[in-house]
MIMI-596142 format. One record per residue (C-alpha): residue number from 1; residue in one letter; chain; x, y, z. Coordinates in nm, 4 decimals, always signed. Layout:
<nodes>
   num   residu   chaine         px         py         pz
   NUM        a        A          X          Y          Z
...
</nodes>
This chain:
<nodes>
   num   residu   chaine         px         py         pz
     1        m        A   +13.1644   +12.2307   +11.5145
     2        p        A   +12.9979   +12.2092   +11.8704
     3        a        A   +12.6397   +12.1045   +11.8529
     4        q        A   +12.3636   +12.3512   +11.9616
     5        p        A   +12.0996   +12.2408   +12.2120
     6        d        A   +11.8377   +12.2060   +11.9156
     7        a        A   +12.1013   +12.1024   +11.6335
     8        r        A   +12.0014   +11.7845   +11.4264
     9        r        A   +12.2949   +11.5767   +11.3626
    10        l        A   +12.3846   +11.5374   +10.9803
    11        r        A   +12.5527   +11.2394   +10.8510
    12        i        A   +12.7782   +11.2838   +10.5626
    13        g        A   +12.8298   +10.9583   +10.3302
    14        s        A   +12.9905   +11.0871   +10.0145
    15        p        A   +13.2738   +11.3238    +9.9075
    16        a        A   +12.9912   +11.5447    +9.7467
    17        g        A   +12.8159   +11.5863   +10.0765
    18        l        A   +13.1253   +11.6933   +10.2446
    19        l        A   +13.1944   +11.9310    +9.9890
    20        a        A   +12.8518   +12.0837   +10.0562
    21        v        A   +12.9088   +12.0978   +10.4134
    22        v        A   +13.2531   +12.2771   +10.4222
    23        p        A   +13.1338   +12.6365   +10.3101
    24        h        A   +12.8715   +12.6353   +10.6085
    25        l        A   +13.1614   +12.5588   +10.8278
    26        l        A   +13.3709   +12.8371   +10.7219
    27        g        A   +13.0981   +13.0720   +10.6800
    28        f        A   +13.2003   +13.1225   +10.2979
    29        t        A   +13.2556   +12.9525    +9.9946
    30        p        A   +13.6538   +12.8759    +9.9849
    31        d        A   +13.8794   +12.9301    +9.6867
    32        h        A   +14.2617   +12.8834    +9.6647
    33        s        A   +14.2349   +12.7294   +10.0071
    34        f        A   +14.3386   +12.3990   +10.1748
    35        i        A   +14.1098   +12.2875   +10.4343
    36        i        A   +14.1449   +12.0267   +10.7153
    37        i        A   +13.8709   +11.8965   +10.9063
    38        g        A   +13.9284   +11.6813   +11.2215
    39        a        A   +13.6835   +11.4163   +11.3392
    40        r        A   +13.6819   +11.1977   +11.6453
    41        g        A   +13.4437   +10.9608   +11.8504
    42        s        A   +13.2675   +10.6427   +11.7522
    43        g        A   +13.0484   +10.8652   +11.4993
    44        l        A   +13.3529   +11.0581   +11.3687
    45        r        A   +13.1917   +11.3734   +11.4891
    46        i        A   +13.3530   +11.6870   +11.3097
    47        g        A   +13.5244   +11.8999   +11.5713
    48        v        A   +13.7557   +12.1283   +11.4081
    49        t        A   +13.7949   +12.2875   +11.0836
    50        l        A   +14.1298   +12.4389   +10.9605
    51        r        A   +14.1662   +12.6760   +10.6668
    52        y        A   +14.4899   +12.7848   +10.5032
    53        d        A   +14.6040   +12.9939   +10.1961
    54        l        A   +14.7710   +12.7941    +9.9263
    55        p        A   +15.1245   +12.9116    +9.9166
    56        d        A   +15.1530   +13.0787    +9.5764
    57        p        A   +15.3947   +12.9884    +9.4183
    58        p        A   +15.3963   +12.6670    +9.5404
    59        s        A   +15.6621   +12.5962    +9.8115
    60        q        A   +15.7618   +12.2809    +9.9774
    61        p        A   +15.8842   +12.4164   +10.2962
    62        a        A   +15.5498   +12.6156   +10.3484
    63        a        A   +15.3365   +12.3100   +10.2692
    64        i        A   +15.5499   +12.1154   +10.5343
    65        e        A   +15.4923   +12.4032   +10.7867
    66        i        A   +15.1229   +12.4071   +10.7333
    67        a        A   +15.0754   +12.0321   +10.7338
    68        a        A   +15.2971   +12.0255   +11.0787
    69        h        A   +15.0561   +12.2974   +11.2127
    70        a        A   +14.7679   +12.0850   +11.1431
    71        v        A   +14.8752   +11.7598   +11.2657
    72        a        A   +14.9727   +11.9657   +11.5931
    73        v        A   +14.6394   +12.0845   +11.6255
    74        l        A   +14.4786   +11.7663   +11.5437
    75        t        A   +14.6647   +11.5663   +11.7762
    76        a        A   +14.6793   +11.8038   +12.0679
    77        q        A   +14.2884   +11.7783   +12.0901
    78        r        A   +14.2994   +11.3856   +12.0392
    79        f        A   +14.1357   +11.3694   +11.6958
    80        t        A   +14.1522   +11.0304   +11.5325
    81        t        A   +14.0739   +11.0854   +11.1736
    82        a        A   +14.1174   +11.3833   +10.9244
    83        v        A   +13.9977   +11.4598   +10.5692
    84        a        A   +14.1597   +11.7461   +10.3637
    85        v        A   +14.0243   +11.9432   +10.0588
    86        g        A   +14.2269   +12.1703    +9.8371
    87        y        A   +14.0508   +12.4306    +9.6371
    88        g        A   +14.2633   +12.5445    +9.3458
    89        p        A   +14.4687   +12.4077    +9.0662
    90        g        A   +14.6871   +12.0893    +9.1032
    91        l        A   +14.9965   +12.3207    +9.0584
    92        l        A   +14.9384   +12.4992    +9.4189
    93        v        A   +14.7131   +12.1842    +9.5731
    94        t        A   +14.9319   +11.9016    +9.5180
    95        p        A   +15.2377   +11.9926    +9.7362
    96        l        A   +15.0160   +12.0414   +10.0183
    97        a        A   +14.8052   +11.7250    +9.9641
    98        d        A   +15.1501   +11.5226    +9.9550
    99        a        A   +15.2742   +11.7060   +10.2641
   100        i        A   +14.9581   +11.6537   +10.4634
   101        r        A   +14.9495   +11.2660   +10.3541
   102        h        A   +15.2777   +11.2254   +10.4860
   103        a        A   +15.2370   +11.4223   +10.8321
   104        i        A   +14.9097   +11.2628   +10.9119
   105        t        A   +15.0436   +10.8990   +10.8430
   106        g        A   +15.3395   +10.9731   +11.0383
   107        a        A   +15.1453   +11.1088   +11.3256
   108        g        A   +14.9169   +10.7973   +11.3352
   109        l        A   +14.5999   +10.9449   +11.2462
   110        h        A   +14.3511   +10.8175   +10.9719
   111        l        A   +14.3021   +11.0213   +10.6968
   112        r        A   +13.9701   +10.9224   +10.5098
   113        d        A   +14.0392   +11.1253   +10.2081
   114        v        A   +14.2305   +11.4203   +10.0316
   115        l        A   +14.0165   +11.6007    +9.7732
   116        r        A   +14.0923   +11.8846    +9.5204
   117        v        A   +13.8180   +12.0824    +9.4161
   118        e        A   +13.8365   +12.3181    +9.0858
   119        g        A   +13.5800   +12.4330    +8.8422
   120        g        A   +13.2824   +12.2474    +8.9668
   121        y        A   +13.4717   +11.9094    +8.9866
   122        y        A   +13.6654   +11.7118    +9.2603
   123        w        A   +13.9325   +11.4559    +9.2500
   124        s        A   +14.0796   +11.2266    +9.5018
   125        y        A   +14.4381   +11.1786    +9.5901
   126        l        A   +14.3672   +10.8264    +9.7534
   127        c        A   +14.1017   +10.6594    +9.5408
   128        t        A   +14.2272   +10.4876    +9.2390
   129        n        A   +13.8923   +10.3260    +9.1428
   130        p        A   +13.7998   +10.4790    +8.7985
   131        a        A   +13.4482   +10.3866    +8.8355
   132        c        A   +13.4061   +10.6289    +9.1310
   133        c        A   +13.7121   +10.8550    +9.0692
   134        p        A   +13.7567   +10.9132    +8.6968
   135        a        A   +14.0424   +11.0953    +8.5768
   136        e        A   +13.8443   +11.3717    +8.4317
   137        g        A   +13.6909   +11.4531    +8.8052
   138        v        A   +13.3662   +11.4016    +8.9186
   139        r        A   +13.0960   +11.6813    +8.8888
   140        f        A   +12.9120   +11.8145    +9.1956
   141        q        A   +12.6794   +12.0753    +9.3016
   142        t        A   +12.7138   +12.1967    +9.6658
   143        g        A   +12.3657   +12.4125    +9.6885
   144        t        A   +12.1621   +12.1204    +9.5855
   145        d        A   +12.3140   +11.8577    +9.7762
   146        p        A   +12.0823   +11.7297   +10.0517
   147        a        A   +12.3725   +11.8111   +10.3358
   148        s        A   +12.3742   +12.1742   +10.2016
   149        v        A   +11.9882   +12.2048   +10.2192
   150        v        A   +11.9755   +12.0866   +10.5703
   151        m        A   +12.2643   +12.3208   +10.6685
   152        t        A   +12.1147   +12.6152   +10.5039
   153        v        A   +11.7942   +12.5553   +10.6963
   154        t        A   +11.9423   +12.4973   +11.0284
   155        s        A   +12.2596   +12.7265   +11.0123
   156        a        A   +12.2414   +13.0442   +11.2185
   157        q        A   +12.4874   +13.2012   +10.9574
   158        p        A   +12.4721   +13.2627   +10.5779
   159        v        A   +12.7516   +13.1393   +10.3434
   160        l        A   +12.8998   +13.4133   +10.1676
   161        a        A   +13.0671   +13.4137    +9.8291
   162        s        A   +13.4253   +13.4454    +9.9359
   163        r        A   +13.6295   +13.5501   +10.2169
   164        d        A   +13.6756   +13.8887   +10.0776
   165        q        A   +13.3136   +13.9378   +10.1097
   166        l        A   +13.3309   +13.8277   +10.4685
   167        a        A   +13.6093   +14.0671   +10.5316
   168        a        A   +13.4171   +14.3310   +10.3705
   169        t        A   +13.1469   +14.3126   +10.6426
   170        i        A   +13.3632   +14.4564   +10.8680
   171        a        A   +13.5924   +14.6928   +10.6120
   172        p        A   +13.5961   +15.0675   +10.7435
   173        v        A   +13.3215   +15.3135   +10.6547
   174        t        A   +13.4111   +15.5577   +10.3784
   175        g        A   +13.2862   +15.8420   +10.1899
   176        t        A   +13.0590   +16.0889   +10.4101
   177        a        A   +13.0021   +15.8411   +10.6750
   178        g        A   +13.3940   +15.8282   +10.6959
   179        e        A   +13.4371   +16.2029   +10.7405
   180        v        A   +13.1709   +16.2142   +10.9989
   181        m        A   +13.3342   +15.9343   +11.1955
   182        g        A   +13.6802   +16.1449   +11.1487
   183        r        A   +13.5068   +16.4540   +11.2883
   184        d        A   +13.3348   +16.3012   +11.5721
   185        t        A   +13.6187   +16.0947   +11.6918
   186        a        A   +13.8287   +16.4148   +11.6994
   187        r        A   +13.5529   +16.5696   +11.9034
   188        a        A   +13.5498   +16.2871   +12.1720
   189        q        A   +13.9128   +16.3082   +12.1942
   190        r        A   +13.8817   +16.6902   +12.2740
   191        i        A   +13.6003   +16.5756   +12.5501
   192        a        A   +13.7951   +16.3325   +12.7082
   193        a        A   +14.0973   +16.5660   +12.7388
   194        r        A   +13.8795   +16.8154   +12.8863
   195        l        A   +13.7464   +16.5882   +13.1188
   196        i        A   +14.1031   +16.4722   +13.2464
   197        a        A   +14.2527   +16.8378   +13.2611
   198        r        A   +13.9441   +16.9417   +13.4787
   199        a        A   +14.0127   +16.6023   +13.6996
   200        m        A   +14.3974   +16.6870   +13.7102
   201        a        A   +14.3619   +17.0358   +13.8021
   202        v        A   +14.1964   +16.9437   +14.1284
   203        g        A   +14.4787   +16.6596   +14.1811
   204        g        A   +14.2794   +16.3793   +14.0083
   205        s        A   +14.3386   +16.1450   +13.7267
   206        g        A   +14.1564   +16.0070   +13.4232
   207        r        A   +13.8915   +15.8399   +13.6225
   208        p        A   +13.6120   +16.0658   +13.4546
   209        v        A   +13.6568   +15.9170   +13.1133
   210        i        A   +13.6793   +15.5748   +13.2429
   211        e        A   +13.3719   +15.6339   +13.4359
   212        h        A   +13.1875   +15.7569   +13.1484
   213        g        A   +13.3330   +15.4923   +12.9233
   214        l        A   +13.1798   +15.2199   +13.1572
   215        k        A   +12.8606   +15.3642   +13.1563
   216        a        A   +12.8497   +15.4125   +12.7557
   217        v        A   +12.9719   +15.0871   +12.6819
   218        q        A   +12.7501   +14.9112   +12.9111
   219        a        A   +12.4420   +15.0833   +12.7818
   220        a        A   +12.5693   +14.9965   +12.4197
   221        i        A   +12.5871   +14.6169   +12.5200
   222        t        A   +12.2176   +14.6144   +12.6829
   223        t        A   +12.0859   +14.8334   +12.3421
   224        y        A   +12.2184   +14.5331   +12.1299
   225        q        A   +12.1214   +14.2575   +12.3829
   226        n        A   +11.7653   +14.4077   +12.3542
   227        g        A   +11.7692   +14.3697   +11.9641
   228        g        A   +11.8887   +14.7627   +11.8937
   229        t        A   +12.1662   +14.9267   +11.7092
   230        i        A   +12.3615   +15.2450   +11.7453
   231        e        A   +12.2980   +15.4927   +11.4621
   232        l        A   +12.4785   +15.8069   +11.5625
   233        a        A   +12.8517   +15.8466   +11.4615
   234        s        A   +12.9026   +16.0698   +11.7962
   235        r        A   +12.8218   +15.7433   +11.9933
   236        f        A   +13.0396   +15.5138   +11.7979
   237        a        A   +13.3177   +15.7848   +11.8304
   238        w        A   +13.2996   +15.8231   +12.2222
   239        l        A   +13.2900   +15.4358   +12.2465
   240        t        A   +13.5758   +15.3793   +12.0348
   241        v        A   +13.7748   +15.6515   +12.2257
   242        t        A   +13.6914   +15.5275   +12.5729
   243        l        A   +13.7503   +15.1530   +12.4848
   244        t        A   +14.1299   +15.2496   +12.4744
   245        q        A   +14.1016   +15.2536   +12.8326
   246        l        A   +14.2026   +14.8628   +12.9424
   247        w        A   +13.9318   +14.9179   +13.2280
   248        v        A   +13.6581   +14.9869   +12.9968
   249        r        A   +13.7599   +14.7359   +12.7547
   250        d        A   +13.7961   +14.4449   +13.0211
   251        d        A   +13.4667   +14.5192   +13.1512
   252        a        A   +13.3027   +14.5129   +12.8472
   253        w        A   +13.4978   +14.1489   +12.7805
   254        a        A   +13.3731   +14.0526   +13.0915
   255        r        A   +13.0259   +14.1095   +13.0066
   256        m        A   +13.0334   +13.9090   +12.6912
   257        d        A   +12.7997   +13.6123   +12.8011
   258        p        A   +12.8138   +13.3416   +12.5386
   259        a        A   +12.4052   +13.3688   +12.5636
   260        h        A   +12.4172   +13.7025   +12.3937
   261        a        A   +12.7067   +13.6379   +12.1652
   262        r        A   +12.5422   +13.7119   +11.8288
   263        a        A   +12.4238   +14.0316   +11.9665
   264        h        A   +12.7629   +14.1471   +12.0729
   265        q        A   +12.8977   +14.0245   +11.7723
   266        r        A   +12.6778   +14.3076   +11.5787
   267        l        A   +12.7648   +14.5518   +11.8283
   268        w        A   +13.1568   +14.5050   +11.7809
   269        a        A   +13.1296   +14.4639   +11.4393
   270        d        A   +12.9546   +14.8074   +11.4119
   271        l        A   +13.2256   +14.9592   +11.6353
   272        t        A   +13.5046   +14.8049   +11.4248
   273        r        A   +13.3614   +14.9206   +11.0867
   274        n        A   +13.3128   +15.2791   +11.2283
   275        a        A   +13.6238   +15.2916   +11.4440
   276        q        A   +13.9220   +15.5419   +11.3137
   277        p        A   +14.3112   +15.4502   +11.2903
   278        g        A   +14.4257   +15.4356   +11.6313
   279        y        A   +14.0775   +15.3126   +11.7789
   280        i        A   +14.0199   +14.9768   +11.5845
   281        a        A   +14.2224   +14.7237   +11.8239
   282        a        A   +13.9809   +14.7074   +12.1064
   283        p        A   +13.6527   +14.6668   +11.9371
   284        a        A   +13.8058   +14.4322   +11.6701
   285        s        A   +13.9504   +14.2272   +11.9472
   286        l        A   +13.6115   +14.1920   +12.1145
   287        l        A   +13.4735   +14.1139   +11.7861
   288        a        A   +13.7067   +13.8474   +11.7421
   289        f        A   +13.6375   +13.6818   +12.0770
   290        t        A   +13.2506   +13.6908   +12.0050
   291        a        A   +13.3099   +13.5578   +11.6511
   292        w        A   +13.5202   +13.2821   +11.8269
   293        q        A   +13.2178   +13.1938   +12.0894
   294        t        A   +12.9641   +13.1401   +11.7766
   295        c        A   +13.2221   +12.9174   +11.5902
   296        n        A   +13.3087   +13.1743   +11.3164
   297        g        A   +13.6865   +13.1405   +11.3151
   298        a        A   +13.6991   +13.2854   +10.9719
   299        l        A   +13.5401   +13.6387   +11.1157
   300        a        A   +13.7480   +13.6008   +11.4107
   301        n        A   +14.0638   +13.5905   +11.2526
   302        l        A   +13.9742   +13.8775   +10.9978
   303        a        A   +13.8840   +14.0639   +11.3203
   304        l        A   +14.2369   +13.9868   +11.4488
   305        d        A   +14.3973   +14.1063   +11.1014
   306        r        A   +14.2143   +14.4504   +11.1546
   307        a        A   +14.3189   +14.4820   +11.5359
   308        l        A   +14.6905   +14.4018   +11.4771
   309        a        A   +14.7157   +14.6073   +11.1394
   310        d        A   +14.5741   +14.8962   +11.3755
   311        t        A   +14.7994   +14.8575   +11.6690
   312        p        A   +15.0721   +14.5835   +11.6127
   313        g        A   +15.1697   +14.3911   +11.9243
   314        y        A   +14.8169   +14.4604   +12.0831
   315        s        A   +14.8188   +14.1907   +12.3477
   316        m        A   +14.4503   +14.0842   +12.3505
   317        a        A   +14.4568   +14.0345   +11.9755
   318        q        A   +14.7866   +13.8304   +11.9859
   319        l        A   +14.6558   +13.6045   +12.2653
   320        l        A   +14.3560   +13.5321   +12.0905
   321        r        A   +14.5242   +13.4449   +11.7639
   322        e        A   +14.7269   +13.1998   +11.9386
   323        v        A   +14.4285   +13.0325   +12.1009
   324        i        A   +14.2127   +13.0345   +11.7998
   325        d        A   +14.5090   +12.9317   +11.5407
   326        a        A   +14.5570   +12.6356   +11.8038
   327        g        A   +14.2236   +12.5296   +11.7030
   328        a        A   +14.0828   +12.5948   +12.0711
   329        a        A   +13.7049   +12.4816   +12.0795
   330        p        A   +13.4555   +12.7902   +12.1333
   331        s        A   +13.3366   +12.6242   +12.4635
   332        l        A   +13.6799   +12.7772   +12.6005
   333        a        A   +13.5979   +13.1127   +12.5315
   334        v        A   +13.4704   +13.1643   +12.8884
   335        l        A   +13.4354   +13.4524   +13.1531
   336        p        A   +13.6590   +13.3848   +13.4525
   337        m        A   +13.6201   +13.7351   +13.5613
   338        t        A   +13.3112   +13.9146   +13.6588
   339        p        A   +13.2830   +14.2884   +13.5973
   340        e        A   +13.3230   +14.3330   +13.9779
   341        q        A   +13.6507   +14.1299   +13.9748
   342        v        A   +13.7637   +14.3430   +13.6772
   343        a        A   +13.6857   +14.6581   +13.8967
   344        a        A   +13.8618   +14.5295   +14.1808
   345        s        A   +14.1809   +14.4196   +13.9990
   346        y        A   +14.2305   +14.7866   +13.8887
   347        g        A   +14.1557   +14.9345   +14.2493
   348        d        A   +13.9738   +15.2281   +14.3320
   349        t        A   +14.1988   +15.4866   +14.1315
   350        p        A   +14.2336   +15.4435   +13.7820
   351        g        A   +14.6174   +15.5165   +13.7267
   352        p        A   +14.7552   +15.7380   +13.5035
   353        g        A   +14.6185   +15.6471   +13.1502
   354        q        A   +14.5360   +15.9176   +12.9331
   355        a        A   +14.2164   +15.9051   +12.7122
   356        g        A   +14.3261   +15.7187   +12.3871
   357        q        A   +14.5881   +15.5433   +12.5629
   358        p        A   +14.6371   +15.2235   +12.7648
   359        h        A   +14.6279   +15.2016   +13.1416
   360        s        A   +14.9634   +15.1054   +13.2626
   361        g        A   +14.8911   +14.9980   +13.6121
   362        a        A   +15.0488   +14.6522   +13.6753
   363        s        A   +14.7676   +14.5607   +13.9316
   364        g        A   +14.5047   +14.5532   +13.6451
   365        v        A   +14.3822   +14.2896   +13.4084
   366        g        A   +14.5203   +14.4824   +13.0684
   367        d        A   +14.7125   +14.3662   +12.7946
   368        d        A   +14.9441   +14.1367   +12.9532
   369        h        A   +14.6612   +13.9324   +13.1277
   370        a        A   +14.4382   +13.6741   +12.9727
   371        h        A   +14.0828   +13.6153   +13.0111
</nodes>
């Protein structure tokens, strides 16, 4: 993970120390997972952490595919050393351990260790010394390890109990809150349709929706940057409806200054939870972008899952998935366009997009363009 300006360097000197750090790298305690960590430089500084689901039932082709992807990421980014950790029973972990050993050795990388973790014990696939790697495994505790204590104090994000618990933080609202969001979203749709109808009656277009959307989204961004939140379902509903206009979404994207990434992440997480079906893709994709900025690849991928489940083929989500799957560093999550350049790219007239539907103008920076 990239160091923050005030970060302290933490040296990991044992398998137990490494296992104590892994949950902090992911943001949750892994289970039935295979983790590959890449390092480089004279101090072997950790630069990337990749997580894969264990194929269940075990599959040699799947194991080979996962190992090939991991090695492709490591070599493309010039990592020199790797450590692998499988969380789960040997029946599921061993095929991946064998595949990664073969693939990494073949690529000329140094494999420091391959570990398996289950039930509070770890085993090494490389160590054959019974004095330090007994057949019954080595007992360890991540929470009390000095490395974990340091990470807990210095980390900006808590470690959750599981990936499912992380997914629950952006799950859709239900019950009364969900019913209210449904009614308010339908009302926002009607308001947008009336605005467009009035504009079309005098020879206009969907510009009123875009203008109102730009103001609303910019105000929401400012609110969260100042430490505030949105409470009204009606505001969430209007934001999600207007974010379907690509000009509005791209203007928001262009304002995602990394200096405010965590505030922005709160905004898009709130919107992703409250967005109704058909309106999730834009806020979830923006959430993924800001999660990537804060090194939270797990949250980014969960957000992209929600975006693509809501709108299969949504290009912004597909683009981000390709980039994040390639192990691209968060430092690459930059903003090559300013809001003014976004506006100029769409021109003075927004084009024929209707409220709730994407802008189709070829001159814009819409779904087929990369930030």
